[in-house]
LUMBAPA-316256 format. One record per residue (C-alpha): x, y negated, z negated. Coordinates in steps of 0.1 Angstrom, whole numbers, plus 5000, padded with zeros to 4 digits. Example, Ala and Ser with C-alpha at 12.3 -4.5 7.8 and 13.67 -1.06 7.14 Angstrom:
BEGIN
PT   east   north     up
PT   5123    5045   4922
PT   5137    5011   4929
END
This chain:
BEGIN
PT   east   north     up
PT   4482    3071   9224
PT   4439    3080   9225
PT   4421    3058   9204
PT   4391    3077   9186
PT   4357    3060   9177
PT   4348    3064   9139
PT   4318    3073   9152
PT   4326    3106   9168
PT   4333    3140   9154
PT   4365    3141   9171
PT   4377    3109   9144
PT   4365    3125   9115
PT   4384    3156   9122
PT   4417    3138   9128
PT   4408    3121   9097
PT   4401    3153   9074
PT   4436    3166   9090
PT   4456    3139   9081
PT   4442    3137   9044
PT   4452    3179   9044
PT   4487    3178   9062
PT   4492    3198   9035
PT   4486    3225   9055
PT   4518    3215   9075
PT   4538    3220   9039
PT   4530    3180   9035
PT   4519    3166   9005
PT   4480    3162   9006
PT   4469    3128   8998
PT   4437    3122   8979
PT   4417    3092   8988
PT   4390    3093   8965
PT   4388    3130   8969
PT   4366    3152   8942
PT   4384    3160   8907
PT   4385    3195   8919
PT   4393    3203   8952
PT   4404    3239   8973
PT   4443    3246   8978
PT   4462    3279   8989
PT   4493    3282   8970
PT   4521    3297   8991
PT   4539    3321   8972
PT   4581    3325   8981
PT   4585    3362   8978
PT   4573    3396   8960
PT   4608    3406   8945
PT   4607    3437   8928
PT   4571    3448   8941
PT   4566    3481   8957
PT   4538    3500   8964
PT   4520    3538   8965
PT   4504    3539   8998
PT   4487    3575   8989
PT   4470    3560   8962
PT   4465    3522   8975
PT   4449    3532   9008
PT   4422    3557   9018
PT   4431    3590   9031
PT   4412    3576   9068
PT   4438    3545   9066
PT   4471    3569   9060
PT   4454    3589   9088
PT   4455    3556   9116
PT   4489    3545   9105
PT   4501    3581   9111
PT   4486    3586   9144
PT   4497    3556   9156
PT   4531    3561   9140
PT   4536    3532   9116
PT   4547    3528   9086
PT   4528    3538   9055
PT   4531    3501   9038
PT   4554    3472   9046
PT   4562    3444   9026
PT   4531    3423   9035
PT   4508    3455   9016
PT   4527    3450   8984
PT   4508    3433   8959
PT   4518    3398   8948
PT   4540    3392   8918
PT   4515    3392   8886
PT   4536    3366   8871
PT   4530    3345   8899
PT   4496    3350   8897
PT   4494    3345   8856
PT   4511    3310   8863
PT   4491    3300   8885
PT   4459    3305   8867
PT   4475    3287   8840
PT   4475    3256   8855
PT   4445    3258   8874
PT   4407    3256   8869
PT   4398    3289   8890
PT   4420    3313   8914
PT   4391    3326   8937
PT   4414    3351   8960
PT   4446    3368   8958
PT   4458    3374   8993
PT   4485    3405   8997
PT   4491    3397   9034
PT   4495    3358   9032
PT   4513    3364   8996
PT   4491    3335   8989
PT   4464    3325   8960
PT   4431    3306   8966
PT   4425    3282   8939
PT   4407    3253   8929
PT   4431    3221   8909
PT   4428    3189   8904
PT   4457    3163   8919
PT   4475    3165   8891
PT   4475    3204   8886
PT   4485    3207   8921
PT   4512    3181   8912
PT   4525    3209   8882
PT   4520    3243   8909
PT   4549    3224   8934
PT   4569    3224   8904
PT   4565    3263   8899
PT   4601    3283   8911
PT   4577    3309   8926
PT   4553    3282   8946
PT   4568    3276   8983
PT   4540    3252   8996
PT   4504    3243   8979
PT   4480    3233   9012
PT   4445    3217   9008
PT   4414    3236   9021
PT   4390    3212   9027
PT   4354    3221   9015
PT   4335    3208   9045
PT   4295    3213   9037
PT   4281    3217   9073
PT   4244    3226   9089
PT   4245    3254   9111
PT   4235    3243   9147
PT   4201    3261   9143
PT   4187    3265   9110
PT   4170    3301   9110
PT   4129    3299   9108
PT   4112    3318   9084
PT   4123    3358   9098
PT   4100    3377   9119
PT   4098    3414   9115
PT   4100    3417   9155
PT   4077    3437   9172
PT   4063    3469   9168
PT   4052    3481   9201
PT   4078    3472   9228
PT   4069    3458   9267
PT   4084    3480   9296
PT   4108    3449   9299
PT   4124    3451   9268
PT   4128    3488   9273
PT   4146    3484   9305
PT   4166    3461   9287
PT   4175    3484   9259
PT   4185    3506   9286
PT   4206    3484   9304
PT   4225    3465   9279
PT   4248    3500   9274
PT   4243    3514   9314
PT   4258    3479   9323
PT   4291    3496   9303
PT   4285    3534   9321
PT   4270    3550   9289
PT   4261    3580   9308
PT   4295    3587   9312
PT   4301    3587   9279
PT   4271    3605   9273
PT   4282    3631   9301
PT   4316    3634   9278
PT   4298    3633   9245
PT   4313    3604   9233
PT   4291    3590   9202
PT   4320    3571   9184
PT   4324    3604   9160
PT   4354    3603   9136
PT   4356    3566   9144
PT   4353    3538   9115
PT   4338    3504   9122
PT   4341    3472   9097
PT   4315    3447   9107
PT   4323    3414   9090
PT   4285    3391   9092
PT   4260    3373   9076
PT   4244    3400   9058
PT   4223    3429   9066
PT   4188    3428   9059
PT   4167    3460   9059
PT   4193    3480   9074
PT   4187    3505   9047
PT   4151    3508   9051
PT   4146    3502   9089
PT   4135    3533   9113
PT   4168    3525   9142
PT   4193    3533   9115
PT   4176    3562   9093
PT   4204    3586   9113
PT   4235    3570   9097
PT   4213    3565   9064
PT   4208    3602   9064
PT   4243    3615   9076
PT   4258    3588   9050
PT   4276    3569   9072
PT   4281    3536   9058
PT   4312    3545   9037
PT   4311    3514   9018
PT   4295    3474   9014
PT   4309    3450   8996
PT   4297    3413   8998
PT   4322    3392   8994
PT   4300    3357   8992
PT   4287    3371   8957
PT   4316    3396   8947
PT   4291    3427   8943
PT   4283    3453   8969
PT   4248    3446   8975
PT   4246    3437   9017
PT   4210    3444   9027
PT   4191    3413   9008
PT   4195    3392   9031
PT   4210    3382   9064
PT   4192    3394   9095
PT   4221    3386   9118
PT   4245    3415   9112
PT   4209    3442   9111
PT   4207    3431   9150
PT   4248    3431   9153
PT   4251    3465   9137
PT   4220    3479   9162
PT   4243    3471   9192
PT   4266    3495   9181
PT   4247    3524   9164
PT   4205    3511   9169
PT   4183    3537   9181
PT   4149    3532   9195
PT   4119    3553   9184
PT   4119    3572   9215
PT   4159    3581   9213
PT   4172    3549   9234
PT   4205    3540   9224
PT   4211    3505   9216
PT   4249    3506   9213
PT   4271    3535   9225
PT   4287    3547   9190
PT   4255    3561   9168
PT   4281    3582   9154
PT   4305    3566   9139
PT   4309    3557   9103
PT   4305    3520   9092
PT   4322    3493   9063
PT   4297    3466   9061
PT   4310    3433   9046
PT   4290    3400   9040
PT   4317    3371   9046
PT   4293    3343   9055
PT   4265    3324   9036
PT   4233    3317   9056
PT   4224    3279   9055
PT   4260    3266   9047
PT   4297    3268   9065
PT   4321    3260   9037
PT   4359    3267   9046
PT   4362    3295   9018
PT   4340    3315   9042
PT   4373    3321   9058
PT   4389    3329   9028
PT   4360    3358   9025
PT   4369    3369   9061
PT   4405    3371   9048
PT   4389    3393   9018
PT   4370    3414   9042
PT   4403    3423   9063
PT   4426    3438   9040
PT   4394    3455   9023
PT   4386    3471   9055
PT   4423    3476   9061
PT   4423    3497   9027
PT   4392    3517   9037
PT   4404    3528   9069
PT   4389    3506   9096
PT   4398    3516   9130
PT   4378    3489   9147
PT   4369    3453   9131
PT   4336    3436   9148
PT   4336    3402   9138
PT   4305    3385   9157
PT   4318    3347   9140
PT   4336    3322   9150
PT   4351    3289   9133
PT   4352    3263   9160
PT   4350    3222   9163
PT   4343    3212   9126
PT   4372    3227   9113
PT   4400    3228   9145
PT   4406    3212   9180
PT   4405    3230   9208
PT   4445    3227   9214
PT   4446    3247   9182
PT   4430    3277   9194
PT   4465    3292   9201
PT   4464    3323   9174
PT   4484    3310   9147
PT   4469    3277   9136
PT   4440    3295   9116
PT   4444    3315   9092
PT   4419    3338   9104
PT   4437    3342   9136
PT   4467    3353   9122
PT   4448    3376   9099
PT   4435    3395   9127
PT   4470    3397   9145
PT   4479    3415   9112
PT   4451    3437   9113
PT   4463    3444   9155
PT   4497    3451   9135
PT   4485    3479   9116
PT   4468    3496   9137
PT   4430    3481   9141
PT   4416    3468   9169
PT   4397    3436   9164
PT   4366    3426   9182
PT   4354    3388   9183
PT   4326    3369   9201
PT   4342    3347   9223
PT   4314    3316   9208
PT   4284    3303   9220
PT   4299    3267   9230
PT   4301    3272   9269
PT   4276    3245   9276
PT   4294    3222   9247
PT   4309    3194   9265
PT   4327    3185   9232
PT   4342    3220   9225
PT   4339    3245   9256
PT   4364    3268   9246
PT   4365    3300   9226
PT   4367    3297   9188
PT   4390    3312   9163
PT   4396    3340   9159
PT   4388    3350   9194
PT   4422    3328   9202
PT   4444    3357   9188
PT   4469    3373   9214
PT   4458    3406   9200
PT   4420    3398   9193
PT   4397    3414   9224
PT   4373    3385   9229
PT   4340    3392   9243
PT   4319    3369   9268
PT   4285    3371   9277
PT   4270    3382   9307
PT   4231    3371   9324
PT   4213    3405   9327
PT   4198    3391   9350
PT   4225    3386   9372
PT   4255    3396   9357
PT   4272    3364   9356
PT   4285    3343   9330
PT   4256    3333   9311
PT   4259    3297   9303
PT   4265    3294   9266
PT   4291    3319   9267
PT   4326    3301   9253
PT   4355    3294   9282
PT   4386    3307   9285
PT   4418    3298   9280
PT   4430    3294   9248
PT   4466    3281   9244
PT   4474    3294   9279
PT   4461    3332   9272
PT   4433    3350   9288
PT   4402    3344   9267
PT   4373    3362   9268
PT   4392    3394   9275
PT   4359    3412   9287
PT   4323    3408   9287
PT   4289    3425   9280
PT   4256    3416   9280
PT   4245    3382   9260
PT   4206    3388   9258
PT   4197    3426   9245
PT   4172    3440   9227
PT   4180    3446   9190
PT   4167    3458   9156
PT   4151    3432   9130
PT   4142    3432   9098
PT   4110    3447   9088
PT   4111    3476   9113
PT   4106    3463   9148
PT   4128    3453   9175
PT   4135    3419   9190
PT   4151    3400   9220
PT   4182    3380   9212
PT   4210    3357   9228
PT   4245    3351   9218
PT   4277    3366   9222
PT   4279    3381   9188
PT   4258    3410   9204
PT   4282    3414   9231
PT   4310    3419   9211
PT   4294    3449   9190
PT   4285    3466   9226
PT   4322    3465   9235
PT   4331    3473   9195
PT   4305    3509   9203
PT   4327    3511   9236
PT   4359    3508   9224
PT   4349    3532   9195
PT   4339    3562   9221
PT   4371    3552   9242
PT   4391    3558   9209
PT   4372    3592   9202
PT   4388    3604   9240
PT   4422    3598   9233
PT   4429    3592   9194
PT   4468    3592   9203
PT   4465    3556   9215
PT   4479    3530   9200
PT   4457    3498   9194
PT   4475    3479   9217
PT   4475    3509   9243
PT   4437    3509   9234
PT   4436    3473   9241
PT   4450    3470   9274
PT   4434    3501   9286
PT   4397    3486   9280
PT   4405    3457   9303
PT   4419    3484   9329
PT   4385    3496   9326
PT   4364    3466   9331
PT   4347    3461   9362
PT   4365    3431   9378
PT   4404    3444   9371
PT   4428    3430   9379
PT   4409    3404   9391
PT   4403    3377   9360
PT   4388    3345   9350
PT   4381    3323   9321
PT   4341    3329   9319
PT   4341    3369   9325
PT   4378    3379   9320
PT   4386    3413   9334
PT   4345    3419   9335
PT   4327    3449   9317
PT   4344    3473   9307
PT   4330    3507   9326
PT   4329    3542   9305
PT   4337    3564   9341
PT   4375    3551   9337
PT   4381    3567   9299
PT   4363    3597   9312
PT   4365    3604   9350
PT   4406    3584   9348
PT   4409    3601   9315
PT   4425    3565   9307
PT   4451    3570   9333
PT   4471    3535   9339
PT   4459    3517   9366
PT   4426    3510   9384
PT   4405    3536   9404
PT   4413    3538   9440
PT   4391    3519   9461
PT   4380    3512   9499
PT   4395    3474   9512
PT   4364    3453   9520
PT   4378    3416   9533
PT   4407    3407   9551
PT   4429    3375   9544
PT   4434    3358   9578
PT   4455    3329   9582
PT   4436    3299   9608
PT   4458    3269   9615
PT   4453    3248   9583
PT   4429    3270   9566
PT   4431    3306   9547
PT   4401    3326   9553
PT   4386    3354   9535
PT   4365    3378   9558
PT   4344    3407   9550
PT   4352    3439   9569
PT   4326    3454   9589
PT   4325    3483   9569
PT   4316    3466   9539
PT   4289    3439   9558
PT   4262    3467   9559
PT   4237    3461   9534
PT   4201    3481   9527
PT   4182    3459   9550
PT   4209    3444   9575
PT   4240    3438   9587
PT   4259    3405   9572
PT   4264    3384   9601
PT   4301    3365   9610
PT   4289    3324   9598
PT   4254    3318   9585
PT   4238    3287   9577
PT   4257    3284   9546
PT   4279    3299   9518
PT   4266    3288   9483
PT   4288    3292   9448
PT   4268    3311   9427
PT   4253    3293   9394
PT   4250    3308   9359
PT   4211    3313   9353
PT   4194    3286   9329
PT   4189    3301   9293
PT   4164    3301   9274
PT   4173    3277   9254
PT   4204    3262   9231
PT   4219    3293   9216
PT   4235    3282   9182
PT   4267    3289   9171
PT   4283    3321   9173
PT   4270    3340   9141
PT   4239    3321   9138
PT   4221    3336   9169
PT   4183    3332   9163
PT   4159    3355   9184
PT   4148    3345   9218
PT   4112    3328   9216
PT   4088    3337   9244
PT   4053    3318   9249
PT   4025    3343   9250
PT   4020    3332   9289
PT   4057    3340   9294
PT   4062    3380   9279
PT   4050    3406   9300
PT   4025    3430   9290
PT   4025    3457   9264
PT   4028    3490   9275
PT   4040    3525   9265
PT   4065    3547   9290
PT   4065    3583   9282
PT   4091    3579   9316
PT   4107    3546   9319
PT   4109    3532   9353
PT   4148    3539   9367
PT   4172    3513   9365
PT   4186    3483   9389
PT   4218    3485   9405
PT   4242    3478   9378
PT   4261    3448   9394
PT   4254    3426   9424
PT   4280    3423   9455
PT   4293    3388   9444
PT   4326    3376   9458
PT   4352    3364   9429
PT   4382    3343   9438
PT   4405    3324   9419
PT   4437    3299   9425
PT   4463    3308   9402
PT   4498    3289   9399
PT   4532    3312   9396
PT   4527    3316   9360
PT   4493    3332   9361
PT   4474    3301   9350
PT   4442    3300   9369
PT   4437    3262   9387
PT   4401    3269   9401
PT   4379    3300   9401
PT   4345    3304   9415
PT   4320    3333   9423
PT   4301    3334   9455
PT   4265    3352   9466
PT   4279    3365   9500
PT   4257    3358   9527
PT   4281    3359   9561
PT   4314    3382   9569
PT   4336    3344   9569
PT   4324    3342   9530
PT   4354    3320   9522
PT   4382    3292   9537
PT   4403    3278   9520
PT   4424    3241   9527
PT   4460    3255   9530
PT   4471    3219   9518
PT   4452    3229   9482
PT   4479    3254   9478
PT   4514    3241   9462
PT   4548    3269   9463
PT   4538    3299   9442
PT   4505    3297   9442
PT   4483    3330   9440
PT   4448    3327   9456
PT   4430    3363   9441
PT   4397    3377   9459
PT   4378    3405   9444
PT   4347    3418   9463
PT   4332    3454   9460
PT   4357    3470   9434
PT   4382    3457   9459
PT   4416    3430   9445
PT   4437    3420   9468
PT   4459    3386   9465
PT   4476    3363   9491
PT   4512    3344   9480
PT   4520    3314   9489
PT   4559    3317   9490
END
């Protein structure tokens, strides 16, 4: 048994869990709690309730279910019994939300009222919701409008953030996200209705609905720059026509679910309300550049079942919606380190961050796994050029921006084949990634590639590749040797042995990155900034991916015991002591598009 220091954050999370054991169906304990607290009231049934799906769901929502051969509605869509709602309203101070999906009512009540609620015949359980008032990891500075004049480096980054996902292949095939409806959950979309990067979606009326679940009205353009930056990584366009994302012709549902400077448990309530709203309004894809981590949960609770938002994301997938979620920005946080929720959901496409300079895991991107499951699933640039309120553009960092890059990718992939079910699309996005079938807990399967859907037409299985290395057993060692034909670089041929072979480590970030959903633009000193210039004809892009060697050691169940990325400087690139291997272990190596495994009997 581990003794927790009363001065540690983990101790206080334990304390809060113990006080709030109502979430497990145990009576909530009041230890000097305020007279009124937040609760979930879970109801027993929906007896007698029915739903006219044609009236409740938008035509787009109905069409989504028909395409995926799903029922027009199920019991989770049925309304909550109004008599149960009236009974709860009569016994509580305030009802804040009624969830059809969970057959539950969010309310505020005193301990005496909770005792009365538990006696109602229609109530299955009452669970306390601890309202924890938190400061964000990095309080936002006064919003800067961004730069109007872009440097050559800015323009190149804008092109590379989509080129790294194979944008040219989607462009040649005419895939722009047209016909797909993407819901975005965020802190707000300040100035989107006035920014030149979004004029095409305003003029074409591609924003089909908005809702502010924090203030309960429809305005989402008055506050919150983060959502503006996220949206631009799906549909933003630079003045010269360069796309910042891959789906500029998609339709959008914009939902404000987060407060700017306070993070309360009620924001999960807003996320739940938004996902039901998005389903009803025909969302095909949800981008959630948000996550909940160490002030509410333990890492071991990142299992896709503990948090309500993870469970709601799983329900959304069952209803034919692809949920794309940022992995999180806690990779360099020793206390947390792993993905947050709802990225932990088994049916949620969790997206990690890549460093644009190395194409490797960027140090702040959260690691997997999540309760034994592969996380993140895929990865995209974690440093991007994005639109900023005021009409300009900024460099900004975070997996918040990796996620919308992949959401736009998913829209184009689904546009190419609308017959795919949501989980078929999920699997094919993973298969399209540049490391597949190799994976690790930093990169997932790597960066998705558009050519898989265009050239390969989304067929199952990776594209064929030429063998680039061999496994060679040498007494007590297992060696990986690069084949001669794969060892030629533009200016030299790799020697069989070199003085050293180094493991590649992520490049140092420009600074600590706040929690996912709270990222700020990258601040550079005047001396660090490249000279401003306008390029009529941008310079050619650098190679899309350096030739690293990736390898991992997995047990018989596929769980990784170790993994590494190596910079290849010699043909005999890797030697593994056989004593490290256990029966059933698999060594899997990836180099230059080729993956091979060595299994120990």
